[in-house]
Backbone as a chain_set.jsonl record, in Angstrom:
{"seq": "MLLAIDVGNTNTVLGVFEDGALVASWRVKTDSRDTADELALQYRALLDGYKVTGICVCSTVPAVLREIRTMLSRYFSDIHTVIIIVVDFGTSTNLDVVSAKGEFLGGALAPGIEISLDALTSRAAQLRKVELVQPRSVIGKNTVEALQSGMIYGFAGQVDGLVRRITEELDAGPVVVVATGGLAPLVLGISETIEFHEPDLTLIGLELVFARN", "coords": {"N": [[-19.568, -16.651, 32.175], [-17.835, -14.151, 29.804], [-18.872, -11.06, 27.844], [-17.233, -9.719, 25.178], [-17.326, -7.051, 23.064], [-16.841, -5.064, 20.565], [-16.79, -2.292, 19.004], [-16.658, -1.701, 15.624], [-16.325, 0.812, 12.654], [-16.749, -0.54, 10.387], [-17.47, -3.329, 10.976], [-18.517, -5.233, 13.593], [-17.34, -6.767, 16.495], [-17.95, -9.468, 18.389], [-16.925, -11.564, 20.877], [-17.081, -14.155, 22.97], [-16.089, -15.278, 26.463], [-14.062, -17.796, 28.47], [-13.517, -18.431, 31.387], [-10.891, -16.721, 31.003], [-10.105, -17.697, 28.714], [-10.715, -17.528, 24.804], [-13.987, -18.356, 23.676], [-15.936, -18.556, 21.931], [-16.798, -16.451, 18.694], [-17.56, -13.791, 16.672], [-18.973, -11.409, 13.696], [-20.174, -8.896, 12.79], [-22.377, -6.58, 10.639], [-21.946, -3.472, 11.398], [-24.146, -1.033, 11.9], [-25.022, 2.201, 12.373], [-27.843, 2.98, 12.684], [-29.56, 1.432, 13.688], [-31.042, 0.361, 16.35], [-31.642, -0.101, 20.106], [-33.03, -2.006, 20.369], [-33.427, -2.989, 18.374], [-30.699, -4.396, 18.499], [-30.603, -5.978, 21.195], [-31.997, -7.617, 19.91], [-30.242, -9.096, 18.054], [-28.128, -9.986, 19.364], [-28.71, -11.145, 21.245], [-29.793, -13.436, 19.827], [-27.232, -14.134, 18.86], [-25.718, -15.032, 20.947], [-27.148, -17.651, 21.923], [-27.422, -20.116, 24.771], [-25.066, -19.903, 25.695], [-24.433, -18.429, 28.785], [-23.875, -15.651, 30.189], [-22.259, -13.152, 32.083], [-20.614, -11.509, 31.925], [-20.357, -7.777, 31.021], [-18.311, -6.203, 28.632], [-17.21, -3.432, 26.644], [-16.501, -1.826, 23.592], [-15.518, 1.332, 21.903], [-16.138, 2.926, 18.808], [-18.195, 4.199, 17.018], [-20.381, 6.729, 18.02], [-23.308, 6.818, 17.913], [-23.81, 3.948, 18.123], [-22.453, 3.456, 20.27], [-24.191, 5.081, 22.034], [-27.184, 3.569, 21.591], [-26.26, 0.991, 22.183], [-25.296, 1.332, 25.268], [-28.439, 2.15, 26.419], [-29.2, -0.686, 25.208], [-27.679, -2.704, 27.121], [-28.88, -1.133, 29.801], [-31.544, -1.765, 29.712], [-31.892, -4.596, 28.86], [-29.512, -5.956, 30.025], [-29.301, -5.612, 32.58], [-29.156, -6.896, 35.096], [-25.795, -7.056, 34.823], [-22.457, -6.976, 34.939], [-21.227, -4.466, 34.086], [-18.424, -2.838, 31.512], [-17.279, 0.192, 29.675], [-15.411, 0.935, 27.163], [-13.759, 3.401, 25.482], [-11.72, 2.772, 22.195], [-9.745, 3.016, 18.883], [-10.254, 1.957, 15.46], [-9.715, -0.678, 13.93], [-8.711, -1.589, 10.636], [-10.939, -0.382, 9.387], [-9.489, 2.184, 8.984], [-5.944, 2.913, 9.306], [-4.528, 2.188, 11.709], [-1.371, 2.517, 13.768], [-0.396, 1.52, 16.765], [1.766, 2.367, 19.319], [3.152, 0.641, 22.269], [4.893, 0.697, 25.61], [7.468, -1.115, 26.611], [6.319, -1.103, 29.79], [4.074, -1.294, 29.418], [3.042, 1.413, 28.498], [0.078, 3.275, 26.982], [2.229, 5.334, 24.069], [1.598, 6.476, 22.041], [0.579, 6.954, 18.166], [-0.032, 6.18, 14.998], [-2.234, 7.811, 12.252], [-3.687, 6.558, 9.875], [-5.779, 5.974, 6.488], [-7.465, 3.4, 5.186], [-7.526, 0.265, 3.945], [-9.378, -0.088, 1.906], [-10.904, 1.849, 2.023], [-9.588, 3.555, 1.243], [-9.282, 2.237, -1.742], [-12.02, 2.427, -2.412], [-12.332, 5.587, -2.689], [-9.962, 6.074, -4.89], [-11.373, 4.804, -6.806], [-13.666, 6.024, -7.553], [-12.9, 8.803, -8.351], [-11.392, 8.583, -10.125], [-12.201, 8.126, -13.726], [-11.53, 6.253, -15.634], [-11.161, 3.712, -13.585], [-11.711, 0.907, -11.248], [-13.164, -0.721, -8.673], [-11.97, -3.703, -7.496], [-10.962, -6.86, -7.019], [-9.18, -7.343, -3.017], [-6.336, -9.026, -3.361], [-3.589, -10.851, -3.285], [-1.422, -9.506, -6.049], [0.067, -11.556, -9.354], [2.59, -10.425, -9.609], [5.041, -7.701, -8.209], [4.866, -5.515, -10.364], [2.225, -4.885, -12.071], [0.891, -6.594, -14.797], [-2.104, -5.0, -15.803], [-4.702, -3.462, -15.552], [-6.314, -4.317, -13.686], [-4.054, -5.886, -11.79], [-1.975, -3.987, -11.872], [-3.412, -2.206, -10.209], [-4.073, -3.829, -7.623], [-1.8, -4.218, -6.641], [-0.978, -1.633, -6.133], [-2.429, -1.599, -4.134], [-2.2, -3.444, -2.138], [1.003, -3.9, -1.459], [1.557, -1.149, -1.65], [0.217, -0.278, 1.11], [1.57, -2.36, 2.561], [4.175, -1.264, 2.328], [4.009, 1.323, 3.246], [3.119, 0.374, 6.018], [5.715, -0.906, 6.971], [7.585, 1.828, 6.361], [6.276, 3.352, 8.499], [6.751, 1.868, 10.855], [9.507, 2.005, 11.093], [10.303, 4.271, 11.021], [9.259, 4.802, 13.557], [10.232, 3.247, 15.207], [13.378, 3.945, 14.752], [12.756, 6.626, 16.17], [12.048, 5.936, 18.753], [14.304, 4.387, 19.931], [14.852, 2.744, 21.322], [15.765, 0.142, 20.804], [14.735, -3.72, 19.491], [11.38, -3.753, 18.286], [8.613, -5.309, 18.292], [6.435, -6.753, 16.429], [2.31, -6.527, 15.996], [0.117, -7.353, 14.293], [-3.293, -6.622, 13.699], [-6.844, -6.596, 12.83], [-9.597, -6.904, 10.608], [-8.576, -6.573, 7.989], [-6.005, -7.222, 8.102], [-4.198, -9.592, 7.208], [-4.423, -9.33, 4.54], [-1.608, -8.087, 4.29], [0.372, -9.27, 5.353], [3.355, -11.626, 5.348], [3.861, -10.118, 3.271], [4.372, -7.7, 4.8], [7.387, -6.185, 5.568], [7.908, -5.836, 8.586], [6.379, -6.596, 10.006], [5.237, -9.166, 12.432], [4.016, -10.886, 14.058], [0.283, -11.986, 14.194], [-2.508, -11.257, 15.809], [-5.981, -12.24, 15.42], [-8.099, -11.756, 17.341], [-7.241, -9.483, 18.872], [-8.409, -7.598, 19.886], [-10.686, -8.447, 21.665], [-9.325, -9.651, 22.868], [-8.188, -7.72, 24.307], [-9.741, -6.447, 25.745], [-11.164, -8.736, 27.201], [-8.927, -8.496, 29.328], [-8.943, -6.306, 29.989], [-11.446, -5.622, 31.736], [-11.18, -8.078, 33.345], [-9.433, -6.479, 35.318], [-11.084, -4.715, 36.406]], "CA": [[-18.951, -16.141, 31.115], [-17.721, -12.764, 29.71], [-19.286, -11.129, 26.28], [-16.692, -9.088, 24.942], [-18.085, -6.407, 22.406], [-15.794, -3.987, 19.478], [-17.834, -1.651, 17.521], [-15.677, -0.658, 14.976], [-16.741, 1.593, 11.717], [-17.889, -1.005, 9.462], [-17.917, -4.513, 11.663], [-18.662, -4.944, 14.411], [-16.857, -8.167, 16.559], [-18.18, -9.755, 19.235], [-16.436, -12.681, 21.656], [-17.359, -14.491, 24.064], [-14.767, -15.409, 27.857], [-14.699, -18.24, 29.287], [-12.119, -18.484, 32.409], [-9.875, -16.225, 30.08], [-9.936, -18.246, 27.133], [-11.956, -17.21, 23.846], [-14.522, -19.862, 23.449], [-17.08, -17.991, 20.625], [-16.743, -15.005, 18.252], [-19.244, -13.399, 15.512], [-18.339, -10.788, 12.972], [-21.965, -8.085, 12.179], [-22.123, -5.63, 10.013], [-21.952, -2.132, 12.153], [-25.512, 0.21, 11.452], [-25.583, 3.098, 13.221], [-29.19, 3.131, 12.197], [-29.881, -0.428, 14.507], [-31.734, 0.496, 17.918], [-31.334, -1.075, 21.348], [-34.148, -3.227, 20.24], [-32.69, -4.463, 17.023], [-29.576, -5.204, 18.524], [-30.644, -6.809, 21.97], [-32.844, -9.113, 19.062], [-29.44, -9.721, 17.222], [-27.035, -10.314, 21.016], [-29.399, -12.806, 21.791], [-29.703, -14.944, 19.158], [-25.867, -14.85, 18.283], [-25.39, -15.855, 22.278], [-28.258, -18.803, 22.82], [-26.281, -20.735, 24.738], [-24.144, -18.673, 26.274], [-24.545, -17.616, 30.305], [-23.25, -14.485, 30.126], [-21.792, -12.557, 33.489], [-19.558, -10.011, 32.56], [-19.853, -6.938, 29.293], [-17.231, -4.743, 28.53], [-17.68, -2.7, 25.417], [-15.398, -0.625, 23.294], [-17.039, 1.9, 20.79], [-15.416, 4.088, 17.618], [-19.414, 4.862, 16.725], [-20.922, 7.166, 19.27], [-24.579, 6.504, 17.847], [-23.765, 2.601, 18.21], [-22.54, 3.142, 21.521], [-25.621, 5.587, 22.942], [-27.757, 2.494, 21.558], [-25.92, -0.198, 23.626], [-25.8, 1.467, 26.26], [-29.493, 1.246, 26.331], [-29.6, -1.782, 25.426], [-27.84, -2.867, 28.396], [-29.714, -0.734, 30.548], [-32.778, -2.059, 29.437], [-31.816, -6.008, 28.917], [-28.667, -6.459, 30.64], [-28.898, -4.47, 33.843], [-28.591, -6.69, 36.013], [-24.968, -7.994, 34.498], [-21.819, -6.526, 35.257], [-20.926, -4.093, 32.435], [-17.128, -2.046, 31.358], [-17.047, 0.556, 28.981], [-14.036, 1.513, 27.462], [-13.674, 3.409, 24.04], [-10.366, 2.586, 21.367], [-10.03, 3.351, 17.864], [-10.991, 0.539, 15.266], [-8.634, -1.694, 12.968], [-9.65, -2.153, 9.472], [-11.898, 0.876, 8.112], [-8.239, 2.968, 9.09], [-4.311, 1.919, 9.218], [-3.663, 2.663, 13.042], [-0.475, 2.204, 14.512], [-0.509, 1.859, 18.522], [2.85, 1.8, 19.908], [3.191, 0.393, 23.937], [6.223, 0.604, 26.475], [7.442, -2.734, 27.759], [5.772, -0.852, 30.69], [2.355, -1.648, 29.095], [2.046, 2.516, 28.197], [-0.054, 3.734, 25.499], [2.945, 6.324, 23.714], [0.634, 7.547, 21.146], [0.724, 5.77, 17.328], [-0.226, 7.124, 13.421], [-3.314, 6.876, 11.676], [-3.887, 6.307, 8.044], [-6.849, 5.677, 5.901], [-7.279, 1.993, 5.68], [-7.166, 0.16, 2.531], [-10.577, -0.606, 1.434], [-11.561, 3.14, 1.715], [-8.459, 4.091, -0.052], [-9.807, 1.583, -2.984], [-13.105, 3.549, -3.007], [-12.056, 7.15, -2.8], [-9.2, 6.114, -5.653], [-12.066, 4.148, -8.031], [-15.252, 6.949, -7.166], [-12.447, 9.925, -8.745], [-10.767, 8.33, -11.677], [-13.547, 7.481, -14.469], [-11.217, 4.479, -16.347], [-10.827, 2.674, -12.775], [-12.968, 0.436, -11.115], [-13.106, -1.246, -7.619], [-10.919, -4.605, -7.61], [-10.79, -7.986, -5.657], [-8.604, -7.07, -2.803], [-6.344, -10.391, -3.308], [-2.337, -10.378, -3.842], [-1.251, -10.19, -7.199], [1.239, -12.567, -9.535], [3.935, -9.964, -9.309], [4.528, -6.07, -8.355], [4.438, -5.405, -11.566], [1.124, -5.235, -12.354], [0.563, -6.742, -16.283], [-3.24, -4.728, -16.73], [-5.362, -1.895, -14.594], [-6.472, -4.368, -12.014], [-3.551, -6.417, -10.97], [-1.745, -2.614, -11.052], [-4.368, -2.154, -8.623], [-3.962, -4.81, -6.789], [-0.388, -4.115, -6.04], [-0.155, -0.573, -5.278], [-3.387, -1.344, -2.484], [-1.386, -4.64, -1.151], [1.985, -3.792, -1.298], [2.368, 0.138, -1.195], [0.198, -0.135, 2.439], [2.341, -2.767, 3.566], [5.125, -0.537, 2.865], [3.772, 2.362, 4.094], [3.328, 0.542, 7.465], [7.022, -0.926, 7.021], [8.002, 2.882, 6.643], [6.128, 3.685, 9.858], [7.515, 1.136, 11.811], [10.991, 2.107, 10.619], [10.678, 5.297, 11.383], [8.54, 5.019, 15.085], [11.469, 2.599, 15.473], [14.202, 4.998, 14.842], [12.567, 7.845, 17.303], [12.223, 5.457, 19.8], [15.71, 4.581, 20.086], [15.124, 1.597, 22.297], [15.793, -1.27, 20.499], [13.892, -4.282, 18.649], [10.354, -3.597, 18.902], [7.559, -6.782, 18.576], [4.981, -5.835, 15.795], [1.534, -7.238, 15.798], [-1.351, -7.601, 12.983], [-4.308, -7.291, 13.79], [-8.018, -6.287, 12.129], [-10.027, -7.442, 9.486], [-7.813, -6.182, 6.451], [-4.701, -7.65, 8.41], [-4.486, -10.335, 5.925], [-3.823, -8.958, 3.184], [-0.21, -7.966, 4.111], [0.801, -10.947, 6.185], [3.983, -12.66, 4.533], [4.419, -8.932, 1.952], [5.278, -6.703, 5.204], [8.648, -7.556, 6.223], [8.51, -5.39, 9.953], [4.865, -7.888, 11.193], [5.925, -10.626, 13.053], [3.01, -11.475, 14.935], [-0.553, -11.989, 13.631], [-3.903, -12.272, 16.88], [-6.996, -11.314, 14.9], [-9.132, -11.268, 18.348], [-6.031, -8.766, 20.074], [-9.272, -6.331, 21.082], [-11.28, -8.571, 22.283], [-8.39, -10.396, 24.33], [-7.806, -6.82, 25.717], [-11.542, -6.135, 26.015], [-11.36, -9.148, 28.176], [-7.93, -8.199, 30.583], [-9.715, -4.474, 30.893], [-13.073, -6.484, 32.323], [-10.631, -8.39, 34.999], [-9.001, -5.778, 36.306], [-11.886, -4.105, 36.577]], "C": [[-18.85, -14.867, 30.43], [-17.758, -12.54, 28.114], [-18.201, -9.797, 26.221], [-16.928, -8.385, 23.455], [-16.873, -5.36, 21.302], [-16.588, -3.862, 18.471], [-16.728, -0.958, 16.55], [-16.599, 0.171, 13.836], [-17.467, 0.637, 10.695], [-17.876, -2.748, 10.045], [-17.954, -4.251, 13.31], [-18.323, -6.647, 15.359], [-17.386, -8.354, 18.166], [-17.469, -11.488, 20.336], [-17.08, -13.088, 23.092], [-16.52, -15.391, 24.909], [-14.66, -16.532, 28.443], [-13.212, -18.564, 30.333], [-10.734, -17.928, 31.491], [-9.725, -17.123, 28.948], [-11.224, -17.67, 25.851], [-12.859, -18.526, 23.66], [-15.582, -19.438, 22.093], [-16.568, -16.394, 20.045], [-17.216, -15.161, 16.757], [-18.789, -11.966, 15.081], [-19.712, -10.172, 12.1], [-21.345, -7.31, 11.89], [-22.302, -4.63, 11.263], [-22.933, -1.355, 11.317], [-25.538, 0.966, 12.268], [-27.166, 3.476, 13.162], [-29.316, 2.422, 13.157], [-31.008, 0.662, 15.799], [-31.351, -0.171, 18.703], [-31.986, -1.864, 20.912], [-33.566, -3.92, 19.59], [-31.159, -5.071, 17.501], [-29.669, -5.776, 19.644], [-30.993, -8.324, 20.872], [-31.464, -10.023, 18.382], [-28.854, -10.676, 18.653], [-27.284, -11.493, 20.614], [-29.283, -13.419, 20.909], [-28.271, -15.127, 18.822], [-25.891, -15.73, 19.94], [-26.058, -16.552, 22.807], [-27.144, -19.88, 23.004], [-25.859, -21.026, 25.805], [-24.671, -18.493, 27.503], [-23.813, -16.542, 30.476], [-22.658, -13.804, 31.363], [-20.888, -11.654, 33.423], [-20.098, -9.457, 30.885], [-19.041, -6.153, 29.546], [-17.438, -4.791, 26.725], [-16.767, -1.238, 24.933], [-15.829, -0.304, 21.778], [-15.663, 3.184, 20.123], [-16.682, 4.837, 17.285], [-19.928, 5.792, 17.893], [-22.279, 7.088, 18.968], [-24.59, 5.082, 18.546], [-23.76, 2.592, 19.895], [-23.194, 3.646, 22.583], [-26.654, 4.314, 22.763], [-27.555, 1.26, 22.447], [-25.727, 0.325, 24.848], [-27.122, 1.533, 26.771], [-29.986, 0.327, 26.036], [-29.395, -2.893, 26.503], [-28.409, -2.464, 29.88], [-30.952, -1.485, 30.429], [-32.693, -3.695, 29.486], [-30.621, -6.862, 29.059], [-28.395, -5.983, 32.014], [-28.203, -5.156, 34.925], [-26.992, -7.711, 35.547], [-23.978, -6.82, 35.028], [-20.783, -5.463, 34.251], [-19.275, -2.788, 32.759], [-17.481, -1.528, 30.017], [-15.887, 1.137, 28.818], [-14.466, 2.196, 25.372], [-11.911, 3.819, 23.215], [-10.698, 2.911, 20.425], [-9.719, 1.509, 17.19], [-9.514, 0.144, 14.134], [-9.479, -1.787, 12.1], [-9.91, -0.544, 8.658], [-10.53, 1.792, 8.301], [-7.21, 2.292, 9.415], [-4.251, 2.537, 10.203], [-2.622, 1.618, 13.505], [-0.143, 2.931, 15.669], [0.597, 1.726, 19.114], [2.38, 2.003, 21.6], [4.338, -0.034, 24.466], [6.549, -0.386, 26.643], [6.782, -3.029, 29.002], [4.565, -1.504, 30.343], [1.758, 0.202, 28.858], [1.584, 2.645, 27.082], [1.423, 5.142, 25.037], [2.232, 6.829, 22.422], [0.625, 6.424, 19.806], [0.331, 6.748, 16.098], [-1.286, 6.428, 13.098], [-3.221, 7.635, 10.698], [-5.066, 5.923, 7.728], [-6.844, 4.081, 5.553], [-7.177, 1.421, 4.063], [-8.406, -0.035, 1.577], [-11.307, 0.922, 0.94], [-10.766, 4.043, 0.672], [-9.271, 4.042, -1.798], [-10.793, 2.774, -3.566], [-13.209, 5.028, -3.287], [-11.236, 6.726, -4.371], [-10.248, 5.727, -6.807], [-12.992, 5.174, -8.07], [-14.291, 7.977, -8.089], [-12.074, 9.516, -10.044], [-11.771, 7.162, -12.567], [-13.4, 5.915, -15.032], [-11.121, 3.634, -15.175], [-11.605, 2.272, -12.446], [-12.768, -0.212, -9.984], [-12.881, -2.774, -8.31], [-11.115, -5.664, -6.176], [-9.281, -7.686, -4.836], [-7.363, -8.368, -2.58], [-4.466, -9.642, -3.99], [-1.515, -10.922, -5.527], [-0.262, -11.194, -7.66], [2.805, -11.02, -9.407], [3.375, -8.484, -8.767], [4.343, -5.812, -9.456], [3.32, -5.115, -12.006], [0.959, -5.316, -14.455], [-0.854, -6.146, -16.582], [-3.62, -4.162, -15.066], [-5.594, -2.897, -13.182], [-5.241, -5.479, -11.554], [-2.309, -5.205, -10.533], [-2.559, -1.987, -10.07], [-4.116, -2.723, -7.22], [-2.624, -4.843, -6.094], [-0.241, -2.966, -5.684], [-1.05, -0.496, -3.929], [-2.323, -1.857, -1.288], [0.173, -3.991, -0.566], [2.541, -2.359, -1.246], [1.533, 0.253, -0.151], [1.093, -0.995, 2.836], [4.019, -2.212, 3.775], [5.097, 0.588, 3.206], [3.779, 1.951, 5.738], [4.894, -0.165, 8.053], [7.575, 0.599, 7.362], [7.964, 3.78, 7.903], [6.466, 3.171, 10.867], [8.974, 1.636, 12.242], [11.059, 3.042, 11.277], [10.282, 5.836, 13.632], [10.019, 4.101, 16.128], [12.521, 2.985, 16.106], [14.06, 6.137, 16.132], [12.232, 7.21, 18.778], [13.551, 5.241, 20.782], [15.814, 3.43, 21.264], [15.266, -0.17, 21.807], [14.743, -1.963, 19.743], [12.605, -4.19, 19.119], [9.183, -5.137, 18.032], [6.204, -5.587, 17.542], [3.727, -6.784, 15.325], [0.437, -7.05, 14.909], [-2.39, -7.801, 13.543], [-5.955, -6.604, 13.035], [-9.051, -7.126, 10.869], [-9.325, -7.449, 8.022], [-6.432, -6.741, 6.99], [-4.095, -8.554, 7.149], [-3.628, -10.352, 4.607], [-2.599, -8.734, 3.261], [0.294, -8.569, 4.843], [1.473, -11.411, 4.827], [4.541, -11.28, 3.068], [5.404, -8.083, 3.196], [6.667, -7.342, 5.553], [9.053, -6.626, 7.257], [7.09, -6.243, 11.077], [5.621, -8.755, 11.319], [4.835, -11.035, 13.765], [1.305, -11.306, 13.758], [-2.126, -12.388, 15.126], [-4.416, -11.522, 15.777], [-7.915, -10.983, 16.1], [-8.069, -10.573, 19.424], [-6.914, -7.762, 20.773], [-10.095, -6.951, 21.735], [-10.445, -9.349, 23.611], [-7.966, -9.234, 25.054], [-8.739, -6.414, 26.259], [-11.282, -7.249, 27.587], [-10.441, -8.895, 29.536], [-8.834, -6.564, 30.94], [-10.587, -5.61, 32.29], [-12.296, -6.911, 33.79], [-10.42, -7.661, 35.719], [-9.823, -5.023, 37.244], [-13.448, -4.804, 37.558]], "O": [[-19.943, -14.302, 30.413], [-17.168, -13.213, 27.269], [-18.28, -8.926, 27.088], [-16.718, -9.17, 22.53], [-15.871, -5.089, 21.963], [-16.994, -4.578, 17.555], [-16.117, 0.092, 16.75], [-17.786, 0.192, 14.162], [-18.568, 0.915, 10.219], [-18.447, -3.468, 9.227], [-17.523, -3.316, 13.985], [-18.954, -7.636, 14.987], [-17.226, -7.476, 19.013], [-18.058, -12.522, 20.021], [-17.449, -12.372, 24.023], [-16.099, -16.373, 24.298], [-15.428, -16.437, 29.4], [-12.097, -18.871, 29.911], [-9.727, -18.618, 31.335], [-8.745, -16.831, 28.263], [-12.413, -17.481, 26.109], [-12.343, -19.634, 23.511], [-15.873, -20.351, 21.32], [-16.114, -15.468, 20.717], [-17.261, -16.115, 15.982], [-18.252, -11.273, 15.945], [-20.205, -10.694, 11.1], [-20.227, -7.002, 12.304], [-22.893, -5.139, 12.215], [-22.644, -1.03, 10.165], [-26.166, 0.569, 13.25], [-27.501, 4.482, 13.786], [-29.006, 3.217, 14.045], [-31.533, 1.74, 15.522], [-30.598, -1.063, 18.312], [-31.404, -2.939, 21.055], [-33.17, -5.067, 19.801], [-30.598, -6.019, 16.952], [-28.684, -6.514, 19.677], [-30.558, -9.475, 20.923], [-31.493, -11.24, 18.202], [-29.157, -11.851, 18.86], [-26.708, -12.414, 20.036], [-28.427, -14.286, 21.083], [-27.963, -16.267, 18.476], [-26.072, -16.947, 19.997], [-26.032, -16.553, 24.037], [-26.356, -20.382, 22.202], [-26.053, -21.925, 26.623], [-25.873, -18.32, 27.303], [-22.829, -16.786, 31.175], [-22.679, -14.884, 31.953], [-20.372, -11.051, 34.364], [-20.235, -10.17, 29.891], [-18.98, -5.443, 30.549], [-17.684, -5.687, 25.918], [-16.484, -0.182, 25.498], [-16.239, -1.024, 20.867], [-14.793, 3.884, 20.642], [-16.554, 6.059, 17.207], [-19.721, 5.222, 18.964], [-22.845, 7.358, 20.027], [-25.331, 4.963, 19.522], [-24.573, 2.047, 20.642], [-23.118, 3.198, 23.727], [-27.061, 3.913, 23.853], [-28.361, 0.694, 23.185], [-26.099, -0.462, 25.718], [-27.172, 0.881, 27.814], [-31.153, 0.128, 26.374], [-30.236, -3.721, 26.853], [-28.415, -3.201, 30.866], [-31.327, -1.85, 31.544], [-33.531, -4.177, 30.248], [-30.468, -7.985, 28.578], [-27.258, -6.0, 32.484], [-27.246, -4.734, 35.573], [-26.963, -8.905, 35.848], [-24.482, -5.802, 35.503], [-19.696, -5.828, 33.803], [-19.074, -2.128, 33.778], [-17.909, -2.309, 29.167], [-15.26, 1.72, 29.702], [-15.105, 1.675, 24.457], [-11.16, 4.75, 23.508], [-11.879, 3.256, 20.389], [-9.323, 0.476, 17.729], [-8.566, 0.855, 13.802], [-10.677, -1.991, 12.293], [-9.328, 0.094, 7.781], [-10.511, 2.41, 7.237], [-7.34, 1.134, 9.811], [-3.895, 3.697, 9.993], [-2.765, 0.401, 13.627], [0.195, 4.101, 15.846], [0.575, 0.639, 19.69], [1.694, 2.882, 22.121], [4.897, -1.021, 23.988], [5.548, -0.995, 27.023], [6.549, -4.14, 29.478], [4.094, -2.319, 31.136], [0.567, 0.496, 28.955], [2.236, 2.312, 26.093], [1.515, 5.978, 25.937], [2.688, 7.868, 21.946], [0.653, 5.222, 20.069], [0.384, 7.971, 16.231], [-1.555, 5.243, 13.297], [-2.877, 8.805, 10.53], [-5.673, 5.427, 8.677], [-5.741, 3.615, 5.837], [-6.788, 2.131, 3.136], [-8.169, -0.125, 0.372], [-11.984, 1.14, -0.065], [-11.073, 4.821, -0.231], [-9.629, 4.901, -2.603], [-10.674, 3.589, -4.481], [-14.058, 5.549, -4.011], [-11.968, 7.096, -5.29], [-10.042, 6.328, -7.862], [-13.235, 5.216, -9.276], [-15.035, 8.21, -9.041], [-12.47, 10.139, -11.03], [-12.031, 5.983, -12.33], [-14.16, 4.947, -15.055], [-10.954, 2.478, -15.567], [-12.657, 2.735, -12.887], [-11.605, -0.577, -10.155], [-13.413, -3.089, -9.374], [-11.302, -5.454, -4.977], [-8.254, -7.709, -5.516], [-7.435, -8.798, -1.429], [-4.166, -8.658, -4.666], [-1.197, -12.022, -5.978], [0.355, -11.8, -6.784], [3.944, -11.257, -9.003], [2.225, -8.045, -8.742], [3.132, -5.912, -9.652], [3.704, -5.021, -13.172], [0.933, -4.341, -15.206], [-1.236, -6.583, -17.668], [-3.108, -4.338, -13.96], [-5.277, -2.59, -12.033], [-5.725, -6.125, -10.625], [-1.746, -5.207, -9.438], [-2.13, -1.257, -9.175], [-4.004, -2.203, -6.11], [-2.441, -5.473, -5.052], [0.635, -2.838, -4.828], [-0.799, 0.208, -2.951], [-1.844, -1.351, -0.273], [0.364, -3.677, 0.609], [3.707, -2.168, -0.902], [1.807, 1.414, 0.149], [1.74, -0.464, 3.739], [4.815, -2.444, 4.685], [6.172, 1.087, 3.542], [4.209, 2.702, 6.613], [5.253, -0.05, 9.225], [8.012, 0.766, 8.501], [8.819, 4.543, 8.353], [6.547, 3.846, 11.893], [9.457, 1.66, 13.374], [11.817, 2.986, 12.245], [10.735, 6.624, 14.462], [10.511, 4.309, 17.237], [12.849, 2.77, 17.273], [14.981, 6.451, 16.886], [12.169, 7.904, 19.793], [13.787, 5.694, 21.902], [16.8, 3.318, 21.993], [14.953, -1.235, 22.34], [13.839, -1.273, 19.272], [12.442, -4.484, 20.303], [9.611, -5.696, 17.022], [5.569, -4.545, 17.705], [3.905, -7.659, 14.478], [-0.179, -6.057, 15.293], [-2.674, -8.924, 13.958], [-5.506, -5.564, 12.555], [-8.637, -8.224, 10.499], [-9.567, -8.255, 7.123], [-5.576, -6.689, 6.107], [-3.551, -7.997, 6.196], [-2.743, -10.97, 4.015], [-2.042, -9.141, 2.242], [1.287, -7.873, 5.055], [0.933, -11.586, 3.735], [5.357, -11.505, 2.175], [6.588, -7.79, 3.029], [6.982, -8.516, 5.747], [10.247, -6.33, 7.264], [6.948, -6.378, 12.292], [6.521, -9.136, 10.57], [5.192, -12.135, 14.189], [1.287, -10.615, 12.74], [-2.595, -13.511, 15.31], [-3.862, -10.578, 15.214], [-8.56, -9.942, 15.977], [-7.998, -10.958, 20.591], [-6.606, -7.165, 21.805], [-10.56, -6.257, 22.64], [-10.764, -9.546, 24.783], [-7.463, -9.353, 26.171], [-8.615, -5.953, 27.394], [-11.223, -6.801, 28.733], [-10.943, -9.021, 30.653], [-9.16, -6.028, 31.999], [-10.222, -6.086, 33.364], [-12.524, -6.449, 34.908], [-10.933, -7.737, 36.835], [-9.559, -4.72, 38.408], [-14.42, -4.078, 37.769]]}, "num_chains": 1, "name": "protein.A"}
């Protein structure tokens, strides 16, 4: 079995693959203060009952990656390991552009929905943090709904605008848009350009990377 670990700024997602299929996954809080020993205790508890023979890790948090390296050498030294570094989906809103040949062409990066809301409410005395859910209408009838509208519809519009500009710049015909990450469900059904939702996209990618190595 393969253990894929996707370390993001806010959450860490772990998934176990067997014969190329994802059989179990967990989402835990990322804490850059965790030591290698603490990570080992946490991961071993989650993996109880699963016989892991390979591990693939990606991380956007250098401090956590350092401790994971130590953990792997100390507790999983007999298991084949592959480590790559990718961007996080969720804390930031990141659009990656991949060609039909599988080539990474580049992308766009913007602040995520939650940190944008945190920044706004911390700087505006009359605003407070609200639940990130779709409001009754785009035109909010109160402060809470107005904030929800600006966050949800605003970020969906941001994604749609970037996708359209990227498509025009590529000048390569129709593109396929796939959403992933913990905050993706907030804009599903609202975005006009997102066609598919794959919450385990990074874990699946890690499994493919491991298989190729």
